[in-house]
All heavy atoms as an XYZ file, in Angstrom:
811
protein
N       0.816     -1.183     -0.006
C      -0.015      0.045      0.009
C       0.897      1.226      0.071
O       1.921      1.266      0.663
C      -0.909     -0.008      1.211
C      -1.612      1.278      1.428
S      -2.607      1.370      2.894
C      -4.127      0.717      2.225
N       0.492      2.210     -0.781
C       1.281      3.456     -0.800
C       0.382      4.492     -0.312
O      -0.711      4.728     -0.897
C       1.779      3.741     -2.226
C       2.624      4.979     -2.242
S       3.651      5.216     -3.622
C       2.805      4.812     -5.051
N       0.783      5.273      0.751
C       0.090      6.412      1.144
C       0.561      7.579      0.467
O       1.801      7.813      0.436
C       0.248      6.549      2.704
C      -0.176      5.391      3.507
C       0.194      5.639      4.979
C      -1.730      5.155      3.347
N      -0.274      8.510     -0.057
C       0.154      9.719     -0.711
C      -0.361     10.880      0.146
O      -1.528     11.095      0.300
C      -0.385      9.808     -2.115
C       0.124      8.667     -2.951
C      -0.029     11.141     -2.758
C      -0.300      8.601     -4.362
N       0.600     11.579      0.693
C       0.304     12.799      1.483
C       1.148     13.913      0.807
O       2.408     13.789      0.776
C       0.732     12.601      2.889
C       0.693     13.829      3.745
O       0.283     14.876      3.229
O       1.023     13.697      4.908
N       0.561     14.957      0.279
C       1.313     15.951     -0.485
C       2.302     16.728      0.341
O       3.029     17.546     -0.192
C       0.247     16.900     -1.039
C      -1.092     16.433     -0.525
C      -0.886     15.195      0.257
N       2.389     16.460      1.648
C       3.350     17.230      2.496
C       4.627     16.511      2.789
O       5.513     16.985      3.421
C       2.656     17.593      3.849
O       2.372     16.394      4.528
C       1.446     18.457      3.684
N       4.727     15.296      2.274
C       5.972     14.492      2.506
C       6.151     13.376      1.548
O       5.213     13.016      0.756
N       7.266     12.675      1.667
C       7.559     11.562      0.772
C       6.744     10.301      1.168
O       6.216     10.257      2.253
C       9.030     11.268      0.864
N       6.781      9.366      0.243
C       5.853      8.212      0.438
C       6.581      6.952      0.950
O       5.974      5.980      1.081
C       5.270      7.868     -0.992
C       3.925      8.190     -1.178
C       3.351      9.516     -0.883
N       4.209     10.555     -1.377
C       4.340     11.658     -0.780
N       3.794     11.928      0.335
N       5.027     12.636     -1.267
N       7.904      6.998      1.210
C       8.461      5.807      1.643
C       8.182      5.575      3.098
O       8.878      5.933      4.036
C      10.044      5.861      1.441
C      10.457      5.674      0.041
C      10.637      6.848     -0.795
C      10.571      4.453     -0.494
C      11.068      6.708     -2.070
C      10.931      4.285     -1.864
C      11.181      5.352     -2.642
N       6.954      5.021      3.360
C       6.418      4.776      4.629
C       6.201      3.304      4.901
O       5.634      2.632      4.025
C       5.117      5.514      4.684
O       5.293      6.932      4.470
C       4.504      5.457      6.123
N       6.705      2.819      5.989
C       6.415      1.438      6.356
C       5.156      1.433      7.225
O       5.084      2.149      8.233
C       7.624      0.878      7.119
C       7.432     -0.591      7.367
C       7.723     -1.514      6.361
C       6.988     -1.029      8.601
C       7.576     -2.876      6.570
C       6.853     -2.412      8.803
C       7.119     -3.287      7.818
N       4.207      0.626      6.895
C       2.954      0.558      7.682
C       3.082     -0.609      8.620
O       3.423     -1.753      8.227
C       1.774      0.329      6.643
C       1.675      1.469      5.724
C       0.480      0.130      7.472
C       0.625      1.292      4.616
N       2.810     -0.330      9.834
C       2.917     -1.363     10.914
C       1.603     -1.373     11.700
O       0.629     -0.712     11.336
N       1.620     -2.134     12.796
C       0.482     -2.309     13.612
C       0.794     -2.016     15.026
O       1.926     -2.432     15.563
C      -0.077     -3.783     13.470
C      -1.228     -3.958     14.439
C      -0.541     -4.038     12.058
N      -0.010     -1.366     15.735
C       0.226     -1.045     17.155
C      -1.021     -1.753     17.839
O      -2.182     -1.409     17.542
C       0.237      0.386     17.521
C       0.343      0.578     19.007
C       1.444      0.999     16.797
N      -0.760     -2.639     18.780
C      -1.828     -3.294     19.540
C      -1.938     -2.542     20.880
O      -0.962     -2.497     21.601
C      -1.512     -4.793     19.780
C      -1.426     -5.592     18.477
C      -0.988     -7.026     18.825
C      -2.688     -5.517     17.626
N      -3.106     -2.004     21.209
C      -3.313     -1.265     22.442
C      -4.790     -1.381     22.842
O      -5.623     -1.618     22.063
C      -2.914      0.226     22.256
O      -3.046      0.867     23.509
C      -3.714      0.925     21.201
N      -4.939     -1.122     24.126
C      -6.364     -1.065     24.563
C      -6.730      0.423     24.988
O      -7.713      0.701     25.468
C      -6.579     -1.958     25.813
C      -5.672     -1.606     26.997
O      -4.894     -0.654     26.845
O      -5.734     -2.339     28.042
N      -5.878      1.361     24.524
C      -6.120      2.748     24.703
C      -7.251      3.237     23.826
O      -7.392      2.804     22.752
C      -4.783      3.529     24.454
N      -7.971      4.162     24.372
C      -9.045      4.753     23.579
C      -8.489      5.805     22.622
O      -7.813      6.753     23.070
C     -10.090      5.419     24.477
N      -8.620      5.576     21.362
C      -8.004      6.460     20.313
C      -9.080      6.993     19.469
O     -10.104      6.295     19.070
C      -6.996      5.624     19.449
C      -5.837      4.920     20.164
C      -5.037      4.132     19.222
C      -4.929      6.090     20.800
N      -8.995      8.271     19.123
C      -9.911      8.859     18.128
C      -9.577      8.318     16.752
O      -8.464      8.159     16.374
C      -9.816     10.386     18.187
N     -10.602      8.072     15.943
C     -10.464      7.580     14.631
C     -10.355      8.796     13.592
O     -11.029      9.841     13.829
C     -11.576      6.645     14.174
O     -12.830      7.356     14.264
C     -11.607      5.442     15.039
N      -9.621      8.584     12.535
C      -9.592      9.543     11.389
C     -10.723      9.287     10.463
O     -11.070      8.052     10.303
C      -8.176      9.527     10.707
C      -7.077      9.950     11.611
O      -7.255     10.769     12.445
O      -5.966      9.414     11.379
N     -11.163     10.264      9.749
C     -12.159      9.941      8.680
C     -11.497      9.206      7.583
O     -10.311      9.369      7.326
C     -12.605     11.382      8.283
C     -11.552     12.300      8.638
C     -10.874     11.706      9.851
N     -12.227      8.471      6.853
C     -11.619      7.668      5.732
C     -11.047      8.712      4.666
O     -11.537      9.750      4.435
C     -12.865      6.957      5.027
C     -13.952      7.028      6.055
C     -13.648      8.126      6.979
N      -9.890      8.279      4.070
C      -9.248      9.139      3.114
C      -9.849      8.788      1.690
O      -9.800      7.656      1.206
C      -7.730      8.744      3.053
C      -6.963      9.631      2.154
C      -6.607     10.897      2.557
C      -6.529      9.192      0.958
C      -5.906     11.725      1.728
C      -5.829      9.980      0.125
C      -5.471     11.254      0.477
N     -10.401      9.779      1.051
C     -11.066      9.524     -0.168
C     -10.486     10.338     -1.425
O     -11.000     10.143     -2.523
C     -12.543      9.881     -0.012
C     -13.248      8.937      0.997
C     -14.693      9.238      1.207
O     -15.235     10.171      0.465
O     -15.240      8.628      2.126
N      -9.516     11.167     -1.125
C      -8.961     11.915     -2.306
C      -8.178     11.045     -3.216
O      -7.529     10.071     -2.829
C      -8.089     13.029     -1.709
N      -8.237     11.344     -4.531
C      -7.544     10.664     -5.583
C      -6.297     11.496     -5.884
O      -6.338     12.520     -6.585
C      -8.407     10.464     -6.779
C      -7.637      9.792     -7.968
O      -6.503      9.404     -7.696
O      -8.207      9.712     -9.068
N      -5.140     11.088     -5.384
C      -3.950     11.782     -5.536
C      -3.201     11.385     -6.887
O      -2.205     12.020     -7.360
C      -2.954     11.659     -4.431
C      -3.516     12.078     -3.094
C      -3.337     13.555     -2.912
N      -3.778     13.881     -1.564
C      -4.335     14.995     -1.187
N      -4.491     15.965     -2.173
N      -4.662     15.185      0.069
N      -3.674     10.303     -7.513
C      -2.992      9.806     -8.699
C      -3.528     10.370    -10.020
O      -2.751     10.523    -10.953
C      -3.052      8.261     -8.718
S      -2.323      7.475     -7.327
N      -4.794     10.670    -10.019
C      -5.386     11.210    -11.291
C      -5.184     10.146    -12.416
O      -5.503      9.056    -12.245
N      -4.662     10.538    -13.556
C      -4.511      9.740    -14.668
C      -3.050      9.120    -14.756
O      -2.718      8.418    -15.693
C      -4.781     10.432    -15.956
O      -3.928     11.546    -16.109
C      -6.224     10.933    -16.087
N      -2.310      9.328    -13.748
C      -0.924      8.833    -13.733
C      -0.975      7.344    -13.713
O      -1.693      6.714    -12.996
C      -0.123      9.287    -12.441
S       1.573      8.741    -12.420
N      -0.068      6.691    -14.511
C       0.058      5.314    -14.583
C       1.488      4.824    -14.320
O       1.864      3.688    -14.690
C      -0.389      4.764    -15.985
C      -1.818      4.891    -16.267
C      -2.155      4.286    -17.630
N      -1.585      2.930    -17.781
C      -2.076      1.773    -17.418
N      -3.232      1.756    -16.821
N      -1.399      0.633    -17.605
N       2.318      5.719    -13.781
C       3.836      5.407    -13.694
C       3.970      4.074    -13.024
O       4.812      3.263    -13.408
C       4.478      6.574    -12.952
N       3.373      3.864    -11.836
C       3.655      2.585    -11.076
C       3.116      1.388    -11.809
O       3.699      0.275    -11.818
C       3.090      2.669     -9.661
S       1.291      2.931     -9.531
N       1.906      1.534    -12.427
C       1.322      0.428    -13.186
C       2.191      0.026    -14.322
O       2.451     -1.216    -14.502
C      -0.049      0.859    -13.683
C      -1.212      0.795    -12.782
C      -1.277      2.063    -11.874
C      -2.467      0.726    -13.489
N       2.719      0.985    -15.068
C       3.565      0.670    -16.210
C       4.928      0.170    -15.844
O       5.571     -0.569    -16.612
C       3.659      1.923    -17.079
C       2.306      2.358    -17.684
O       1.438      1.492    -17.770
O       2.147      3.513    -18.065
N       5.446      0.610    -14.661
C       6.868      0.295    -14.314
C       6.971     -1.075    -13.468
O       8.042     -1.612    -13.453
C       7.422      1.372    -13.412
N       5.875     -1.566    -12.956
C       5.872     -2.761    -12.107
C       6.429     -3.935    -12.906
O       5.909     -4.270    -13.947
C       4.507     -3.059    -11.598
S       4.453     -4.536    -10.463
N       7.533     -4.496    -12.428
C       8.119     -5.622    -13.228
C       7.292     -6.868    -13.284
O       7.542     -7.728    -14.114
C       9.454     -5.882    -12.471
C       9.300     -5.301    -11.163
C       8.267     -4.200    -11.257
N       6.310     -7.023    -12.455
C       5.470     -8.249    -12.426
C       4.010     -7.877    -12.728
O       3.182     -8.805    -12.659
C       5.515     -8.861    -11.034
O       4.965     -7.953    -10.129
C       6.894     -9.371    -10.635
N       3.712     -6.702    -13.170
C       2.329     -6.294    -13.425
C       1.397     -6.609    -12.277
O       0.257     -7.103    -12.479
C       1.847     -6.947    -14.695
O       2.607     -6.593    -15.810
N       1.904     -6.330    -11.087
C       1.105     -6.601     -9.839
C      -0.112     -5.694     -9.763
O      -1.069     -6.013     -9.000
C       1.976     -6.509     -8.702
N      -0.059     -4.547    -10.396
C      -1.266     -3.610    -10.398
C      -2.119     -4.150    -11.504
O      -1.919     -3.961    -12.698
C      -0.757     -2.109    -10.657
C       0.001     -1.551     -9.517
C       1.326     -1.563     -9.581
C      -0.626     -1.017     -8.461
C       2.086     -0.974     -8.558
C       0.051     -0.427     -7.423
C       1.462     -0.445     -7.449
N      -3.255     -4.690    -11.017
C      -4.252     -5.187    -11.970
C      -5.205     -4.174    -12.512
O      -5.900     -4.323    -13.520
C      -4.982     -6.449    -11.386
C      -4.100     -7.543    -11.183
C      -5.712     -6.015    -10.075
N      -5.244     -3.019    -11.830
C      -6.053     -1.835    -12.268
C      -5.562     -0.661    -11.412
O      -4.803     -0.839    -10.452
C      -7.531     -2.091    -11.961
N      -5.860      0.593    -11.844
C      -5.446      1.721    -11.094
C      -5.937      1.644     -9.648
O      -7.117      1.366     -9.337
C      -6.059      2.905    -11.770
C      -6.214      2.458    -13.186
C      -6.534      0.939    -13.129
N      -5.050      1.709     -8.667
C      -5.364      1.635     -7.221
C      -5.592      0.179     -6.720
O      -6.017      0.046     -5.611
N      -5.405     -0.809     -7.555
C      -5.598     -2.227     -7.180
C      -4.350     -3.031     -7.370
O      -3.885     -3.198     -8.450
C      -6.793     -2.810     -7.996
C      -7.020     -4.283     -7.511
C      -7.984     -1.976     -7.884
N      -3.847     -3.426     -6.216
C      -2.564     -4.249     -6.247
C      -2.872     -5.672     -5.920
O      -3.541     -5.944     -4.940
C      -1.582     -3.757     -5.241
C      -0.240     -4.477     -5.102
C       0.662     -4.202     -6.275
C       0.470     -4.115     -3.770
N      -2.404     -6.599     -6.718
C      -2.503     -8.073     -6.406
C      -1.156     -8.478     -5.722
O      -0.165     -8.623     -6.355
C      -2.786     -8.813     -7.715
C      -2.822    -10.315     -7.460
O      -2.609    -10.823     -6.265
O      -3.137    -11.134     -8.377
N      -1.246     -8.448     -4.413
C      -0.015     -8.755     -3.586
C       0.641    -10.053     -3.972
O       1.836    -10.225     -3.764
C      -0.412     -8.745     -2.117
N      -0.184    -11.013     -4.467
C       0.398    -12.331     -4.829
C       1.448    -12.188     -5.989
O       2.232    -13.083     -6.234
C      -0.722    -13.302     -5.268
C      -1.656    -13.597     -4.092
C      -2.864    -14.371     -4.546
N      -3.571    -13.458     -5.528
C      -4.683    -13.772     -6.229
N      -5.166    -14.989     -6.044
N      -5.187    -12.946     -7.069
N       1.454    -11.045     -6.662
C       2.374    -10.807     -7.801
C       3.463     -9.763     -7.384
O       4.325     -9.506     -8.155
C       1.685    -10.327     -9.057
C       0.643    -11.316     -9.599
C       0.034    -10.828    -10.867
N       1.022    -10.645    -11.861
C       1.532    -11.583    -12.675
N       1.249    -12.834    -12.478
N       2.469    -11.272    -13.566
N       3.315     -9.191     -6.256
C       4.239     -8.084     -5.807
C       5.530     -8.691     -5.233
O       5.541     -9.507     -4.238
C       3.509     -7.306     -4.697
S       4.520     -6.012     -4.008
N       6.610     -8.236     -5.769
C       7.969     -8.725     -5.341
C       8.213     -8.433     -3.872
O       8.730     -9.204     -3.148
C       9.084     -8.173     -6.222
C       8.946     -8.705     -7.661
C      10.458     -8.482     -5.615
C       9.805     -8.095     -8.660
N       7.717     -7.205     -3.367
C       7.990     -6.833     -2.004
C       7.225     -7.826     -1.172
O       7.773     -8.297     -0.059
C       7.529     -5.492     -1.768
O       8.429     -4.536     -2.247
N       5.991     -8.154     -1.473
C       5.220     -9.199     -0.686
C       5.945    -10.568     -0.699
O       6.098    -11.128      0.247
C       3.811     -9.341     -1.163
C       3.163    -10.479     -0.581
C       2.657    -10.504      0.698
C       3.008    -11.660     -1.323
C       2.085    -11.697      1.295
C       2.413    -12.799     -0.842
C       1.979    -12.833      0.434
O       1.402    -13.943      0.962
N       6.280    -10.900     -1.930
C       6.744    -12.247     -2.028
C       8.140    -12.451     -1.314
O       8.445    -13.523     -0.748
C       7.004    -12.643     -3.524
C       5.687    -12.786     -4.314
C       5.958    -12.863     -5.771
C       4.948    -14.051     -3.861
N       9.016    -11.418     -1.326
C      10.304    -11.538     -0.720
C      10.353    -11.170      0.708
O      11.377    -11.466      1.404
C      11.411    -10.757     -1.532
O      10.995     -9.384     -1.473
C      11.548    -11.252     -2.940
N       9.311    -10.566      1.196
C       9.368    -10.087      2.661
C       8.327    -10.780      3.460
O       8.626    -11.293      4.584
C       9.168     -8.566      2.765
C      10.361     -7.768      1.996
C       9.108     -8.107      4.189
C      10.095     -6.349      1.876
N       7.109    -10.869      3.006
C       5.984    -11.394      3.843
C       5.571    -12.790      3.562
O       5.110    -13.481      4.480
C       4.847    -10.444      3.681
C       5.056     -9.034      4.070
C       3.868     -8.111      3.852
O       2.741     -8.571      4.065
O       4.142     -6.940      3.365
N       5.708    -13.264      2.332
C       5.296    -14.552      1.940
C       6.118    -15.646      2.684
O       7.286    -15.546      2.952
C       5.516    -14.767      0.432
C       5.266    -16.185     -0.095
N       3.997    -16.606     -0.276
C       6.056    -17.218     -0.358
C       3.989    -17.833     -0.644
N       5.222    -18.225     -0.693
N       5.400    -16.614      3.196
C       6.068    -17.760      3.880
C       5.970    -19.035      3.144
O       4.990    -19.251      2.448
C       5.381    -17.945      5.316
C       5.489    -16.677      6.231
C       6.916    -16.461      6.731
N       7.050    -15.274      7.447
C       7.709    -14.169      7.071
N       8.303    -14.080      5.946
N       7.751    -13.152      7.923
N       6.984    -19.777      3.180
C       6.967    -21.059      2.479
C       7.658    -20.999      1.159
O       8.222    -19.932      0.714
N       7.673    -22.110      0.486
C       8.185    -22.168     -0.846
C       7.426    -21.367     -1.913
O       6.169    -21.171     -1.763
C       8.208    -23.652     -1.348
C       9.023    -24.560     -0.462
C      10.516    -24.323     -0.556
O      11.009    -24.060     -1.650
O      11.177    -24.390      0.475
N       8.061    -20.878     -2.931
C       7.422    -20.138     -4.031
C       6.801    -21.212     -4.925
O       7.431    -22.266     -5.180
C       8.376    -19.324     -4.806
C       8.944    -18.158     -4.058
C      10.386    -18.025     -3.911
C       8.065    -17.257     -3.464
C      10.873    -16.934     -3.137
C       8.616    -16.160     -2.690
C       9.996    -16.108     -2.535
N       5.618    -20.959     -5.441
C       4.995    -21.749     -6.481
C       5.711    -21.589     -7.727
O       6.535    -20.739     -7.914
C       3.513    -21.411     -6.598
O       3.402    -20.157     -7.209
N       5.370    -22.457     -8.746
C       5.979    -22.356    -10.039
C       5.619    -21.074    -10.657
O       6.373    -20.508    -11.441
C       5.591    -23.549    -10.977
C       6.230    -24.828    -10.615
C       5.899    -25.969    -11.557
O       4.791    -25.956    -12.085
N       6.835    -26.941    -11.678
N       4.461    -20.510    -10.375
C       3.993    -19.190    -10.958
C       4.765    -17.995    -10.235
O       5.002    -17.017    -10.890
C       2.517    -19.034    -10.810
N       5.109    -18.181     -8.995
C       5.741    -17.082     -8.258
C       7.275    -17.006     -8.445
O       7.799    -15.974     -8.453
C       5.501    -17.369     -6.666
C       4.090    -17.118     -6.306
C       3.768    -17.568     -4.902
O       4.408    -18.509     -4.379
N       2.919    -16.883     -4.216
N       7.876    -18.168     -8.733
C       9.344    -18.105     -8.842
C       9.805    -17.192     -9.965
O      10.739    -16.428     -9.761
C       9.890    -19.542     -9.087
C      11.395    -19.671     -9.184
C      12.035    -19.199     -7.908
O      11.674    -19.555     -6.848
N      13.051    -18.319     -8.079
N       9.275    -17.190    -11.174
C       9.753    -16.282    -12.224
C       9.429    -14.813    -11.777
O      10.214    -13.912    -12.226
C       8.926    -16.645    -13.419
C       8.244    -17.900    -13.161
C       8.212    -18.110    -11.679
N       8.432    -14.516    -11.007
C       8.161    -13.198    -10.591
C       9.283    -12.653     -9.670
O       9.730    -11.497     -9.759
C       6.814    -13.074     -9.862
C       5.616    -13.452    -10.621
C       4.353    -13.467     -9.700
C       5.407    -12.435    -11.787
N       9.757    -13.526     -8.757
C      10.809    -13.104     -7.775
C      12.127    -12.962     -8.546
O      12.897    -12.020     -8.242
C      10.896    -14.153     -6.648
C      12.099    -13.850     -5.755
C       9.588    -14.191     -5.915
N      12.457    -13.810     -9.450
C      13.685    -13.746    -10.208
C      14.958    -13.634     -9.308
O      15.101    -14.440     -8.392
N      15.752    -12.523     -9.446
C      16.881    -12.398     -8.600
C      16.762    -11.436     -7.511
O      17.710    -11.072     -6.797
C      18.010    -11.888     -9.572
C      18.479    -12.891    -10.580
O      18.338    -14.073    -10.325
O      18.981    -12.455    -11.649
N      15.515    -11.010     -7.270
C      15.274    -10.047     -6.193
C      15.422    -10.757     -4.917
O      14.956    -11.867     -4.725
C      13.806     -9.452     -6.294
C      13.568     -8.597     -7.430
C      13.055     -8.951     -8.756
C      13.728     -7.192     -7.567
N      12.965     -7.928     -9.520
C      13.373     -6.757     -8.785
C      14.112     -6.222     -6.681
C      13.362     -5.502     -9.219
C      14.178     -4.931     -7.102
C      13.826     -4.548     -8.324
N      16.122    -10.093     -3.934
C      16.391    -10.715     -2.614
C      15.435    -10.217     -1.587
O      14.953    -10.902     -0.668
C      17.827    -10.488     -2.197
C      18.886    -11.121     -3.061
C      20.272    -10.733     -2.524
C      18.651    -12.613     -3.079
N      15.192     -8.819     -1.565
C      14.397     -8.274     -0.456
C      13.642     -7.049     -0.961
O      14.238     -5.999     -1.141
C      15.288     -7.928      0.797
C      14.492     -7.509      1.937
C      14.010     -8.468      2.826
C      14.265     -6.174      2.256
C      13.264     -8.016      3.924
C      13.592     -5.782      3.354
C      13.082     -6.737      4.213
N      12.409     -7.132     -1.221
C      11.606     -6.064     -1.687
C      11.845     -5.661     -3.159
O      12.570     -6.349     -3.888
N      11.296     -4.531     -3.524
C      11.321     -4.089     -4.969
C      11.352     -2.592     -4.964
O      12.345     -1.867     -5.302
C      10.251     -4.683     -5.765
S      10.081     -3.959     -7.412
N      10.180     -1.997     -4.680
C       9.966     -0.525     -4.537
C      10.105      0.227     -5.922
O      10.230      1.374     -5.895
C      10.894      0.109     -3.518
C      10.548     -0.328     -2.125
O       9.384     -0.690     -1.862
O      11.434     -0.226     -1.241
N      10.012     -0.499     -6.996
C      10.019      0.177     -8.306
C       8.835      1.137     -8.331
O       8.938      2.299     -8.891
C       9.975     -0.832     -9.466
C       9.642     -0.147    -10.788
C      11.304     -1.597     -9.528
N       7.724      0.758     -7.793
C       6.537      1.676     -7.862
C       6.821      2.903     -7.059
O       6.375      4.021     -7.459
C       5.299      0.967     -7.280
S       5.466      0.261     -5.686
N       7.556      2.809     -5.986
C       7.924      3.969     -5.205
C       8.858      4.838     -5.960
O       8.830      6.094     -5.903
C       8.525      3.508     -3.861
C       7.680      2.776     -2.978
C       6.677      3.627     -2.205
O       6.803      4.847     -2.187
N       5.706      2.987     -1.506
N       9.839      4.232     -6.646
C      10.877      5.012     -7.299
C      10.328      5.806     -8.485
O      10.872      6.902     -8.781
C      11.963      4.021     -7.838
C      12.748      3.310     -6.832
O      12.850      3.907     -5.705
O      13.296      2.262     -7.066
N       9.293      5.362     -9.088
C       8.740      6.051    -10.257
C       7.611      6.987     -9.866
O       7.107      7.784    -10.806
C       8.314      5.120    -11.368
C       9.403      4.226    -11.922
C       7.172      4.220    -11.034
N       7.087      6.918     -8.634
C       5.954      7.806     -8.278
C       6.351      9.254     -8.352
O       7.321      9.675     -7.724
C       5.510      7.412     -6.942
S       4.108      8.491     -6.296
N       5.621     10.021     -9.070
C       5.925     11.522     -9.191
C       5.937     12.108     -7.792
O       6.665     13.120     -7.581
C       4.805     12.044    -10.055
C       4.327     10.936    -10.882
C       4.470      9.644     -9.985
N       5.053     11.692     -6.845
C       5.071     12.244     -5.518
C       6.409     12.014     -4.849
O       6.915     12.854     -4.146
C       3.947     11.641     -4.731
C       2.609     12.203     -5.126
C       1.753     11.506     -6.031
C       2.025     13.421     -4.772
N       0.657     12.298     -6.187
C       0.747     13.490     -5.447
C       2.419     14.524     -4.044
C      -0.036     14.599     -5.316
C       1.592     15.605     -3.882
C       0.351     15.657     -4.580
N       7.070     10.810     -5.015
C       8.303     10.564     -4.461
C       9.413     11.335     -5.147
O      10.334     11.816     -4.506
C       8.605      9.099     -4.459
C       7.973      8.354     -3.271
O       7.584      8.947     -2.346
N       7.853      7.041     -3.491
N       9.345     11.410     -6.479
C      10.309     12.169     -7.267
C      10.386     13.586     -6.687
O      11.484     14.166     -6.544
C      10.051     12.068     -8.739
C      10.954     13.055     -9.503
C      10.183     10.658     -9.182
N       9.244     14.098     -6.544
C       9.184     15.493     -6.014
C       9.982     15.723     -4.765
O      10.673     16.687     -4.558
C       7.757     15.910     -5.804
C       7.547     17.323     -5.161
C       6.004     17.571     -4.928
C       5.865     18.807     -4.092
N       4.452     19.086     -3.750
N       9.894     14.797     -3.814
C      10.554     14.865     -2.554
C      11.955     14.318     -2.576
O      12.735     14.547     -1.639
C       9.669     14.214     -1.439
C       8.500     15.064     -1.161
C       7.298     14.772     -1.703
C       8.586     16.172     -0.326
C       6.155     15.545     -1.447
C       7.469     16.927     -0.051
C       6.264     16.643     -0.583
N      12.280     13.574     -3.642
C      13.659     12.999     -3.723
C      14.715     14.017     -4.252
O      15.859     13.854     -4.119
C      13.681     11.756     -4.526
N      14.212     15.026     -4.879
C      15.096     16.092     -5.409
C      15.775     16.878     -4.302
O      15.116     17.195     -3.319
C      14.346     17.010     -6.366
C      13.683     16.398     -7.572
C      12.876     17.411     -8.307
C      14.749     15.814     -8.483
N      17.021     17.251     -4.448
C      17.606     18.062     -3.460
C      16.952     19.460     -3.398
O      16.562     19.897     -4.423
C      19.098     18.066     -3.889
C      19.079     17.822     -5.310
C      17.909     16.860     -5.559
N      16.941     20.007     -2.184
C      16.384     21.322     -2.107
C      17.156     22.403     -2.991
O      18.359     22.225     -3.128
C      16.458     21.750     -0.672
C      17.359     20.713     -0.011
C      17.462     19.540     -0.954
N      16.442     23.326     -3.553
C      17.093     24.324     -4.361
C      17.954     25.208     -3.429
O      17.596     25.497     -2.295
C      16.033     25.165     -5.059
N      19.054     25.643     -3.981
C      19.896     26.514     -3.130
C      19.878     27.944     -3.760
O      19.773     28.040     -4.985
C      21.365     25.992     -3.136
O      21.881     25.887     -4.507
C      21.439     24.635     -2.458
N      19.946     28.887     -2.992
C      19.988     30.251     -3.482
C      21.409     30.728     -3.488
O      22.273     30.406     -2.667
C      19.096     31.148     -2.591
O      19.564     31.130     -1.311
N      21.746     31.588     -4.425
C      23.101     32.123     -4.584
C      23.250     33.352     -3.785
O      22.382     34.174     -3.515
C      23.424     32.477     -6.068
O      23.202     31.301     -6.783
């Protein structure tokens, strides 16, 4: 999952916190930050994006090399190829990340 927040970069690791504390909930996020951009869909080496905003994790190299447990099936082995841990090609090509990866402009 990629979170797009226009105030910062997208390389965010999503985790889980287990607590019994009472926490206020945020409203659902409904904005479309991608528009007609297809950079991640077109760059994905395994075509894991089956539609805009829809990722099939069973084809995602990051899922397969980090979270998948057990042997790879015959269909999964060619997807993994020589990748050892993760992929992040979708992150690398996302215009939102490119914007924040550029060094800050310097003034003379």
